[in-house]
TIZA-703701 format. One line per 10 residues: number of its first residue (from 1); their letters; for each residue y, x, z of N, C-alpha, C. Coordinates in steps of 0.02 Angstrom, whole numbers, plus 32768, in hexadecimal, padded with zeros to 4 digits. Example, Ala and Ser with C-alpha at 12.3 -4.5 7.8 and 13.67 -1.06 7.14 Angstrom:
BEGIN
1 = as = 7EE4/8294/8186/7F1F/8267/8186/7F5B/8294/8186; 7F90/8282/8162/7FCB/82AC/8165/8002/8285/818A
//
This chain:
BEGIN
1 = mswlslkiea = A171/BBE2/0E19/A115/BC07/0E59/A0F5/BBBE/0E94; A0CD/BBB7/0E77/A0A9/BB85/0EB8/A084/BBB2/0EF2; A072/BB7E/0F0E/A044/BBAC/0F4D/A00D/BB60/0F3C; 9FD5/BB6B/0F8E/9FAA/BB3D/0F91/9FC4/BB30/0FD3; 9FAE/BAF6/0FF9/9FBA/BAED/103C/9F78/BAD7/1054; 9F4B/BB09/1068/9EED/BAE0/1097/9EF3/BAD6/10F0; 9EE5/BA9B/10F2/9EEC/BA70/1129/9EA6/BA60/1148; 9E87/BA7D/1177/9E47/BA8B/1198/9E5C/BA41/11C9; 9E2F/BA31/11DE/9E2D/BA0A/121D/9DFE/BA4A/1239; 9E04/BA59/1290/9DDA/BA8C/12AE/9DEA/BA61/12F8
11 = deqsagrlsd = 9DAE/BA8A/131E/9DA5/BA89/137A/9DCF/BAAC/139F; 9DCB/BAAE/13D5/9DED/BAED/1407/9DC6/BB21/13FE; 9D9C/BB16/13EF/9D3E/BB60/13DF/9D5E/BB97/13AD; 9D79/BB51/137B/9D61/BB95/1326/9DCF/BB8D/1312; 9DF2/BB76/1317/9E15/BB6E/1305/9E5B/BBA0/131A; 9E3A/BBF5/133C/9E70/BC2F/1348/9E27/BC4A/1309; 9DEF/BC5F/130C/9DDF/BC6F/12D0/9DCA/BC46/128A; 9DDF/BC06/1289/9DF9/BC10/1242/9E27/BC2E/120F; 9E63/BC16/125C/9EB1/BC37/1240/9EA4/BC7F/123C; 9E93/BCB0/1250/9E68/BCF7/1250/9E66/BD11/120D
21 = alldlgalsa = 9E2F/BCDD/1215/9E06/BCE9/11C9/9E2B/BCE7/117F; 9E4D/BC9C/1185/9E75/BC94/1153/9EB0/BCC3/1146; 9EC0/BCE3/1172/9EEE/BD29/1168/9ED7/BD4D/1158; 9E8F/BD6C/115E/9E66/BDAE/1130/9E68/BD99/1110; 9E56/BD59/10FE/9E47/BD3D/10C0/9E67/BD4E/1076; 9EB7/BD3B/108A/9EE2/BD3E/105F/9F29/BD0A/1067; 9F26/BCDB/108F/9F5B/BCBC/1095/9F9D/BCE8/10B5; 9FDC/BCD6/108A/A020/BCE1/10AD/A030/BCC9/1101; A011/BCA9/10ED/A028/BC8F/1135/9FD1/BC4A/1158; 9FDC/BC60/11A1/9FAD/BC48/11B2/9FF9/BC0D/11EE
31 = giedadaete = 9FBD/BBC0/1221/9FD4/BBBD/1259/9F9A/BB94/127C; 9FC7/BB65/129F/9F8F/BB3C/12DB/9FB2/BB1C/1305; 9F98/BABF/12E6/9FD0/BA90/12FA/9FA1/BA69/1328; 9FB6/BA42/1359/9FA6/B9FD/136C/9F7E/B9BE/1330; 9F59/B9C6/1345/9F45/B987/12F9/9F52/B93E/1307; 9F6A/B940/136A/9F62/B8FC/136D/9FE0/B8DB/1387; 9FFD/B911/1369/A032/B929/138E/A05B/B8EF/137F; A07C/B8D8/13A2/A0BD/B8AA/13A9/A088/B879/13BB; A04D/B85B/13D1/A01A/B830/13D7/A006/B82F/1410; 9FFA/B7FA/143B/9FDE/B7F5/1485/9FBC/B81A/1484
41 = heqpifgepg = 9F9F/B82B/146A/9F69/B869/145C/9F79/B8DB/1475; 9FAC/B8B6/1470/9FD9/B8FF/1469/9FB1/B937/149F; 9F9A/B96D/149D/9F9A/B98C/14D4/9FD0/B9BD/14E3; A002/B9A9/14FC/A011/B9E3/1520/A007/BA55/152E; A002/BA60/1515/A000/BA94/1523/A04D/BAE8/153E; A03C/BAE7/1594/A070/BB1F/159A/A071/BB62/15DC; A08F/BB75/15BF/A07E/BBA1/15F6/A0CD/BBB0/161F; A0B2/BBCB/164B/A0E5/BBD9/1687/A117/BC16/1672; A136/BC31/16B1/A137/BC95/16A8/A116/BCB9/16A8; A111/BCD6/1689/A0CB/BD1F/16A9/A083/BD08/168B
51 = epvdslwqhs = A081/BCCD/1672/A04F/BC9D/165B/A039/BC9F/1638; 9FF1/BCE5/1615/9FF0/BCBF/15AE/9FB7/BC70/15CB; 9FC7/BC5B/157D/9FA6/BC03/155C/9F82/BC2E/154E; 9F4A/BC11/1565/9EF0/BC2D/1552/9EF6/BBFB/1524; 9F05/BBAE/1512/9EC1/BB78/1501/9EFB/BB66/14C7; 9EC2/BB61/14A4/9EF6/BB37/1462/9EC7/BAE9/1469; 9ECF/BAB1/1428/9EDC/BA65/142F/9E8F/BA5B/143E; 9E8F/BA31/144F/9E3B/BA0B/142C/9E46/B9FD/13DF; 9E5C/B9DC/13C6/9E53/B9DD/137F/9E95/B9F7/1378; 9E7A/BA2B/1344/9EBF/BA59/1316/9ECA/BA30/12C6
61 = ivsglfpeea = 9F16/BA5D/12C5/9F05/BA6B/1253/9F13/BA9C/1261; 9EDA/BAD2/122D/9EED/BB24/1216/9F1F/BB1D/11ED; 9F59/BB3A/11D9/9F76/BB29/1189/9F4B/BB66/1170; 9F34/BB8A/1132/9F63/BBC2/1117/9F80/BBB2/10E0; 9FC0/BBDD/10AB/9FE3/BBCB/1077/9FBE/BC10/1049; 9FAD/BBF1/1010/9F99/BC3E/0FF1/9FBC/BC40/0FB4; 9FA4/BC58/0F87/9FB1/BC72/0F43/9F9A/BC2A/0F1A; 9FA4/BC0F/0ED2/9F8B/BBC4/0EB8/9F61/BBFB/0E7A; 9F61/BC28/0E70/9F15/BC3E/0E62/9EBD/BC42/0E9B; 9EE0/BC44/0F06/9EC0/BC5C/0EF7/9E5D/BC19/0EF9
71 = dipailaeaa = 9E23/BC3E/0F1D/9E07/BC21/0F1F/9DE4/BBE8/0F38; 9DFF/BBC6/0F46/9E04/BBA9/0FAD/9DB8/BB77/0FB6; 9D88/BB4C/0F87/9D57/BB6B/0FA4/9D31/BB8A/0FAF; 9D21/BBEE/0F8F/9D30/BC1E/0FAC/9D2E/BC17/0FDD; 9D63/BC20/1002/9DA1/BC35/1042/9D76/BBFB/106C; 9D8C/BBE0/107B/9D66/BBB3/1087/9D2C/BBB2/10A7; 9CF9/BBB3/108B/9CB9/BBD4/10B2/9CC7/BC08/10CF; 9CEC/BC56/10B0/9CF0/BC77/10CB/9D08/BC6B/1124; 9D2C/BC54/1112/9D5F/BC5C/1161/9D08/BC1F/1197; 9CE7/BBED/116F/9CE2/BBCE/1191/9CA6/BC01/11C0
81 = aaaglaeapr = 9C7E/BC1D/1179/9C4B/BC3F/11A9/9C75/BC76/11D7; 9CA2/BCA4/11E2/9CB3/BCD9/11F9/9CDC/BC83/1234; 9CD7/BC69/1246/9CFE/BC52/127B/9CA8/BC25/12A0; 9C78/BC34/1272/9C26/BC14/1298/9C24/BBE6/128B; 9C4D/BBA9/1262/9C28/BB79/124D/9BE4/BB77/121D; 9BCD/BB3F/1249/9B9D/BB18/11E7/9B9C/BB20/11AA; 9BCD/BB09/11B1/9BDB/BAF9/116E/9C3A/BADC/116A; 9C53/BAD3/112B/9CA5/BACD/111B/9CAA/BAA3/1141; 9D03/BA9D/117D/9D11/BA5C/118C/9D3D/BA29/117E; 9D2D/B9EE/116B/9D7B/B9D6/116E/9DAB/B9F0/1160
91 = hrvdkveeqd = 9DD1/B9E2/111F/9E12/BA06/10FF/9E2B/B9D0/10D2; 9E85/BA0D/10BE/9E85/B9E5/107D/9EB6/BA1C/105A; 9EDE/BA1B/1018/9EE2/BA46/0FF6/9F11/BA1E/0FE1; 9F49/BA3F/0FD0/9FAC/BA29/0FAE/9FC2/BA4D/0F8E; 9FC6/BA49/0F55/9FF7/BA6F/0F34/A02F/BA65/0F42; A063/BAC2/0F37/A0A5/BABB/0F67/A0D4/BADF/0F3E; A0F9/BAA4/0F2C/A11A/BACB/0EF1/A161/BAEC/0EE9; A166/BB22/0ED1/A1A9/BB42/0EFA/A1EB/BB2C/0EE6; A203/BB45/0F1A/A25B/BB09/0F23/A27B/BB46/0F2F; A2B6/BB0E/0F3D/A2DE/BB4E/0F6A/A2DC/BB21/0FA0
101 = wvrltqsqfd = A2C5/BB36/0FF3/A2B1/BB39/1003/A2F0/BB32/1053; A32E/BB61/1048/A36D/BB60/106C/A370/BB25/107F; A3A9/BB0B/101F/A39B/BAD5/101D/A382/BA7F/1008; A34E/BAA7/101C/A30D/BA6E/1014/A31C/BA56/1086; A31A/BA7E/10A8/A319/BA77/10E9/A351/BA4A/10F9; A382/BA71/10C8/A3DD/BA53/10FE/A3D0/BA08/10F5; A3D3/B9FD/10A5/A3C6/B9D7/108A/A379/B998/10C3; A373/B9B5/10F1/A33C/B996/1124/A347/B969/1169; A3B2/B991/1155/A3CD/B99B/11A5/A410/B98B/1190; A42B/B93A/11AE/A45D/B935/119B/A484/B91A/11D6
111 = pimisprlwi = A4B1/B90D/11F6/A4DC/B90E/1237/A4D2/B8D7/1253; A4D0/B8DC/128D/A4A6/B8A2/12BB/A4EA/B87A/12E5; A4EB/B851/12E0/A50B/B82A/131E/A4FD/B7FD/1341; A4ED/B833/1387/A4DE/B81D/13DE/A509/B7EF/13FA; A54D/B7D5/13DA/A56E/B7A4/1401/A5A4/B7AE/13D3; A5CB/B78C/13C1/A618/B771/1392/A627/B7C1/13A7; A63D/B7DD/13ED/A668/B816/1411/A623/B841/1405; A5F7/B856/13F8/A5BE/B87D/13FE/A5B0/B892/13BE; A595/B8C5/1399/A56E/B8CC/135D/A558/B930/1340; A529/B917/133E/A50E/B96C/1321/A513/B974/12E5
121 = iptwhtapdp = A537/B9B1/12E7/A548/B9D5/1291/A548/BA02/127F; A4F4/BA18/1256/A4E2/BA55/121B/A51A/BA70/1212; A504/BAC0/11F9/A54B/BAEB/11F0/A55F/BAD4/11B0; A522/BABE/118A/A55E/BAA7/1139/A57B/BA5F/1149; A55B/BA3F/1164/A5A1/B9FC/1164/A5D1/B9F8/117B; A5EF/B9C0/1148/A634/B9D3/118C/A627/B998/11B3; A64F/B97D/11D7/A63F/B960/1217/A678/B906/1205; A656/B8CC/11E3/A667/B8B4/11E6/A699/B882/1223; A6AA/B8AC/1259/A6D1/B883/127A/A6DF/B8C8/12A9; A720/B8EC/1288/A730/B919/12AD/A750/B91E/12D7
131 = sainlildpg = A75C/B8E6/12DE/A777/B8DD/133E/A768/B8C7/136B; A717/B8B3/134D/A6E2/B8C2/1394/A6AE/B90E/13A6; A69E/B8E2/13D8/A689/B923/13FF/A642/B941/13F5; A650/B970/1398/A5FC/B9A0/1366/A5FC/B9C1/1387; A5D4/B9CB/1396/A593/B9F3/13B3/A570/BA29/1351; A57F/BA74/135C/A57C/BA84/1333/A52D/BA9F/132E; A4F1/BA8E/1312/A49F/BAA9/132D/A499/BAA5/12EC; A47B/BAF0/12AA/A449/BADB/1286/A3F5/BAEB/12A3; A3C9/BAD2/1290/A36D/BAC9/1298/A376/BB3C/1290; A33E/BB1D/12C4/A332/BB62/12DB/A2FD/BB7B/12EC
141 = lafgtgshpt = A2D2/BBB3/1315/A29F/BBB6/1349/A283/BB90/1369; A2D3/BB84/139A/A2CA/BB55/13C6/A2D4/BB22/13C9; A2AE/BB04/1403/A29E/BAAD/1403/A2DD/BA93/13FF; A304/BA74/13F4/A33F/BA2E/13FA/A36F/BA2F/13C0; A364/B9FA/13B9/A394/BA03/1370/A3E2/B9BE/136F; A3A9/B9A4/13A6/A3D1/B94D/13AE/A3B7/B910/138C; A378/B935/1356/A358/B8F0/1321/A317/B8E3/134C; A2F2/B914/136C/A2D1/B8F2/13A0/A2E2/B8AE/13DF; A29D/B888/13CE/A2BA/B845/13FA/A2C6/B866/144B; A2A0/B885/145D/A29B/B8A0/148B/A2ED/B8DB/14C5
151 = thlclqwlek = A2F9/B8F5/147A/A336/B8FD/147A/A374/B902/147D; A36B/B8C1/1447/A3A8/B86A/1452/A3A9/B860/148A; A37C/B83F/14A3/A376/B825/14EB/A385/B83A/1519; A385/B88D/1517/A3B9/B8B2/1546/A3F3/B892/153F; A413/B8AF/14F2/A46A/B8AE/14EE/A475/B861/1504; A452/B84C/14D7/A490/B812/14F4/A484/B800/156A; A468/B801/157C/A44E/B822/15BA/A498/B838/15DC; A488/B862/15BC/A4D6/B8B0/15C6/A51F/B87C/159D; A51B/B86B/1568/A56E/B851/1560/A588/B800/1572; A557/B7EE/159B/A547/B7B8/15C1/A56E/B7D0/1602
161 = hirggesvld = A548/B7F8/1629/A567/B803/1660/A58D/B847/167E; A58F/B861/1663/A5C7/B8B5/1659/A60D/B894/1666; A612/B8A0/1697/A66C/B87D/16B3/A680/B8C1/16CB; A661/B902/16D8/A69E/B936/16D3/A6A8/B972/16F2; A68B/B9BD/16FA/A68A/B9D1/1720/A630/B9CB/1748; A612/B9B8/1733/A5FA/B9B3/1775/A5AB/B9E6/1755; A58A/BA02/1773/A567/BA4B/177B/A52C/BA42/1753; A510/BA58/1717/A4D1/BA15/16C6/A4A5/BA80/16E0; A45E/BA63/16FD/A415/BA96/16FD/A408/BA60/16AE; A405/BAA1/1688/A3B9/BA97/162E/A399/BAAF/1648
171 = ygcgsgilai = A355/BAB5/1663/A318/BAA8/166F/A2EB/BAA2/1632; A2CF/BAE9/1612/A2B1/BAD3/15C9/A2FD/BACB/15A7; A310/BB03/1579/A35E/BADD/155C/A35F/BAE8/1530; A31B/BB17/14F4/A312/BB18/14AD/A346/BB3C/149B; A375/BB0D/1452/A3A6/BB27/143E/A3E4/BB26/148A; A3D8/BB01/149C/A412/BB16/14D3/A44E/BAA5/14CC; A411/BA7E/14AD/A442/BA5D/1498/A46B/BA28/14D5; A436/BA37/14FF/A441/B9F5/1522/A46B/BA3C/155A; A462/BA5E/154C/A4B0/BA89/158C/A4CD/BA83/157F; A4FE/BA94/1528/A511/BAA8/151B/A55A/BA59/14ED
181 = takklgagnv = A508/BA17/14FA/A550/B9E4/14F7/A540/B9D1/1526; A532/B9CA/1568/A54E/B9BA/15B5/A59C/B9D6/15B8; A594/BA20/15A8/A5DE/BA47/15B6/A61F/BA55/157E; A5FC/BA02/1567/A637/B9FE/150D/A63F/B9CB/153F; A622/B9B5/1557/A63D/B955/156A/A669/B961/15A4; A672/B9A4/15D2/A68F/B9A8/15E4/A67E/B9C6/1640; A640/B9BF/1638/A605/B9CF/166F/A62B/BA21/167F; A620/BA37/16C5/A63F/BA75/16F0/A624/BAB1/16D5; A607/BAD8/1712/A5C6/BAF2/170E/A585/BAC4/1708; A552/BB07/16C1/A545/BADB/1682/A505/BB28/1670
191 = hgvdidpqav = A4AE/BB2B/1698/A49C/BB4E/1692/A45F/BB50/1673; A433/BB79/162A/A3F7/BB50/1616/A3CD/BB8D/162E; A376/BB7A/1630/A35A/BBA2/1639/A313/BB8E/1601; A2F7/BBCC/15CD/A2C2/BB9F/15BF/A27F/BBF6/15DA; A242/BBE2/15C6/A223/BC14/15F2/A21B/BC5F/15A9; A23A/BC36/1554/A23A/BC57/152E/A269/BC77/1529; A271/BCB2/1510/A29A/BCF0/1513/A2B3/BCC7/14E6; A2AD/BCB9/14B4/A2D4/BC9D/1464/A2EC/BC7C/146D; A2D6/BC65/1491/A2F4/BC0E/1499/A336/BC1C/14AD; A333/BC4F/14E7/A381/BC6A/14F7/A3AE/BC87/14F1
201 = vasrqnaeqn = A393/BCA4/14A6/A3BA/BCC7/1471/A3D7/BC91/144C; A3B3/BC6A/142E/A3E5/BC3E/1420/A40B/BC18/143D; A400/BBF6/147B/A43A/BBC9/14AD/A465/BBED/14AB; A45E/BC2E/149B/A49A/BC59/14C5/A4BF/BC64/1457; A4AB/BC74/1444/A4DB/BC63/1414/A4FA/BC0A/13D5; A4CD/BBE4/13E6/A4F5/BBA7/13EB/A520/BB9F/141E; A50E/BBAC/1463/A563/BB99/1493/A57D/BBDB/1462; A57F/BC12/1445/A5AC/BC38/142F/A5D0/BC03/13E7; A5B8/BBEE/13C8/A5BF/BBCE/138A/A5DB/BB97/1398; A5D4/BB7D/13EB/A5F8/BB2F/140D/A648/BB4B/1418
211 = rvdagfglpd = A63A/BB7C/1419/A668/BB7A/1453/A667/BB91/1498; A633/BB83/14C1/A634/BB62/14F8/A614/BB90/1546; A61A/BB57/1556/A61D/BBB6/157F/A5D2/BBA3/15A5; A5B5/BBAE/15C0/A568/BBAE/15E1/A531/BBEC/15DD; A51B/BBD5/1629/A4EE/BC03/1627/A499/BBF7/161C; A450/BC41/15E7/A455/BC21/15CE/A417/BC6C/15FE; A3E4/BC56/15FF/A3BA/BCA0/1618/A369/BC7D/162F; A358/BC90/1643/A2FA/BCA2/165C/A2EF/BC67/169D; A2CE/BC42/16A4/A2D2/BC29/16E7/A2BB/BC50/1730; A2D1/BCA8/170F/A301/BC95/1772/A323/BCCA/176F
221 = tapktpvdiv = A342/BC7F/173F/A39B/BC9F/1741/A3D3/BC42/175E; A390/BC1B/174E/A3CA/BBF3/1763/A3F6/BBDC/17BE; A426/BBC7/17AB/A44C/BBB5/1800/A41A/BBAB/183D; A42F/BBDF/1867/A410/BBDC/1892/A415/BB8F/18DC; A450/BB78/18CC/A476/BB43/18DB/A470/BAF6/18B8; A44C/BAD8/18EC/A42F/BA97/18B6/A47D/BA80/189B; A477/BA5E/1855/A4A8/BA3F/1833/A498/B9F5/181D; A4E6/B9EE/17FE/A4E4/B979/17E5/A4A8/B973/17D2; A49E/B98D/1784/A46A/B961/176F/A44A/B9A6/174E; A40A/B995/174D/A3CC/B9C3/1748/A3AE/B991/16FF
231 = vanilanplk = A39B/B9A6/16A2/A39C/B97D/1667/A348/B9B4/167F; A31C/B9A2/1669/A2F7/B9D6/1645/A2C7/B99E/160F; A2B9/B990/15B4/A2B6/B9A6/15B0/A259/B9D2/1567; A223/B9B5/15A9/A1F1/B9E4/159C/A1B4/B9BE/1587; A181/B9B1/15B1/A165/B964/159A/A14E/B986/15DE; A108/B939/15D8/A0FE/B910/160E/A0D8/B93C/1646; A0A8/B970/1626/A087/B989/167E/A0BC/B9E4/168D; A0E9/B9F2/1652/A0FF/BA24/1671/A13C/BA0D/16A9; A152/B9E5/1698/A16E/B995/16B1/A145/B98A/1724; A135/B98B/170C/A0EF/B966/1736/A0DE/B9B7/1780
241 = vlapalaqav = A0CF/B9EA/1758/A0C8/BA1B/176E/A115/BA60/177F; A150/BA46/177A/A180/BA48/1783/A1B7/BA19/17AD; A191/B9D6/17C9/A1AE/B9AB/17E8/A1E5/B9D5/183B; A1A9/BA01/1864/A1D7/BA2B/188E/A215/BA3D/1877; A208/BA6C/184A/A24B/BAA6/1856/A277/BA67/180F; A26D/BA51/17EF/A2B0/BA22/17F4/A2C0/B9F0/1814; A2A5/B9D1/184F/A296/B9B0/188B/A2D9/B9D1/1893; A2D5/BA0A/18BF/A2EF/BA38/18D9/A340/BA4E/18B1; A33D/BA62/1885/A378/BA6B/1852/A3B4/BA37/1858; A398/B9FF/1861/A3C1/B9D2/1857/A3F5/B9CD/18AD
251 = rhdgqivlsg = A41D/B9A6/18B9/A449/B9A8/18DB/A43F/B98C/1904; A45C/B972/1938/A426/B931/196F/A486/B8D9/193A; A46F/B8B8/1913/A47C/B895/1908/A483/B88E/18B3; A475/B8D1/18A7/A487/B901/1852/A441/B8D1/1832; A457/B8D0/17E7/A432/B8B6/17BD/A407/B8CE/178F; A3AE/B8BF/1780/A374/B8D3/1761/A379/B8C9/173D; A36D/B8DA/16EC/A363/B8B6/16BD/A31C/B8DB/169C; A2E9/B8B1/166F/A2BE/B8E8/1684/A2A7/B8AF/1635; A283/B8E8/15FD/A261/B8CA/15C4/A233/B8EC/1596; A225/B8E1/1553/A1D3/B90A/154F/A1A2/B8C7/155C
261 = vlapqaeetl = A1B6/B87D/1580/A165/B86A/15A1/A16E/B820/1561; A139/B82F/155C/A118/B7E2/155D/A10B/B7C2/154E; A126/B789/1555/A130/B71E/1579/A0F3/B729/15B3; A0A0/B747/156B/A072/B71E/15A3/A067/B773/15E9; A07A/B788/15E7/A09F/B7C9/1616/A0D4/B7D6/1650; A0F4/B78C/164B/A128/B788/1668/A123/B76F/16B0; A0D9/B75B/16BA/A0ED/B72E/16FB/A0B8/B77A/1724; A09A/B798/16FA/A077/B7BE/172E/A09F/B7EF/1743; A0E7/B821/1720/A11B/B834/1733/A148/B82D/1748; A151/B7E7/174B/A195/B7BE/176E/A163/B7BC/17C9
271 = aiyrqwfdig = A140/B7B2/17D7/A119/B7A1/181B/A127/B807/182E; A10B/B826/1808/A125/B86F/181B/A15C/B87F/184C; A188/B86D/17F9/A1CC/B883/1825/A206/B84B/184E; A1D7/B819/1872/A1FE/B7E8/18A1/A1CD/B805/18CC; A1CC/B84D/18E5/A1B4/B862/1924/A20A/B85A/193B; A23E/B879/1922/A278/B890/1917/A2B7/B868/18E5; A2A7/B83D/18B6/A2E6/B827/18AC/A2C8/B7D8/18BA; A300/B799/18A7/A2ED/B766/1898/A310/B76A/1845; A2D1/B764/1800/A2CB/B77A/17CE/A2A1/B72C/17C3; A2BE/B747/1770/A29D/B72E/1737/A298/B738/16E6
281 = vagetdgwvc = A29C/B6F0/16C5/A2B4/B712/1667/A2E7/B6ED/166D; A2F8/B705/162F/A345/B71B/1643/A346/B6F8/15EF; A32A/B71E/15C1/A311/B702/1588/A2D2/B701/155D; A2D1/B6FA/1528/A297/B6E1/1508/A2A2/B6F8/14C2; A277/B72C/1483/A281/B737/1450/A23D/B725/1427; A21D/B717/13FC/A1DF/B72F/13CD/A1A3/B754/1406; A1B1/B726/143A/A170/B730/145D/A16B/B765/14A1; A1BA/B7A9/1499/A1E4/B7AE/14BD/A200/B794/14F3; A21A/B7C3/152F/A22C/B78F/1578/A267/B7D2/159E; A2A8/B7D9/15B5/A2C8/B7E7/15D0/A2C2/B7D3/1607
291 = lagtkr = A2AB/B7D6/165C/A2A5/B7E1/1688/A2F9/B80E/16B1; A2FB/B7E0/16CF/A33D/B7E4/16D7/A361/B7D7/173A; A370/B7F0/175D/A36D/B7D6/17AE/A3A4/B80A/17EC; A396/B7F3/1818/A3DE/B7FB/1869/A391/B825/187E; A3B2/B86C/1898/A386/B874/18CB/A39F/B84C/192E; A37F/B845/192B/A387/B836/198C/A3A1/B850/19AA
//
């Protein structure tokens, strides 16, 4: 059996209405994503604890999956009318063939070498080097599998700088990958926090799978005393908002590691954190940077 994937260009006002209309018109699934994702025009959208996110991207892609026999032109026309559009927006239709989606997904994730002594291994693979530090982690609902440049940059920093016994706070832990890796590298007390309860659950499961003693919770569970290392792989805008809180979480002479920052955003982000830290660019990959420094 095959399906049809309909992708529609939309603005902030029409995206939600188009997505709802596609579901009403028989879509098996529907979604909205940033049309400028992973470019310099990417528009971060985030919410603080207890505050709902009430806006969408200015330039979105609305997608819907339909049975092969669906009348896409008619569906598009009805969806546009339901969204209050005068005419059908720009769109594309792709045929999606039936596949073994589990095997296809697994084939896209091979072991990732962070350094000769640090690897990330999906559960369906055998570790290329059993003597290395191997983090067992499958792709899941929470962000952070080690494949994205921002995660990779943070892992490289941890691999080079963890000496053993440090207290570590992973702010915006996602899958828990950074906190778990810090612990495997020899860190002492390690804790991860995230505003998404699902991320907390995923992090705890991943820690258990790796036989790692690390704590995870919502932001109000963060350590009450400053720690040796704070690592935050989020996005530039929330990092700016969180700067005072993250600075307070680091002890004097402690380290901060920030990623999720595009190269053009680095100087503005650095300017904010230089109020508390001697900080600079520690690495760059594919247009993303890692910022790291010491608290004065």
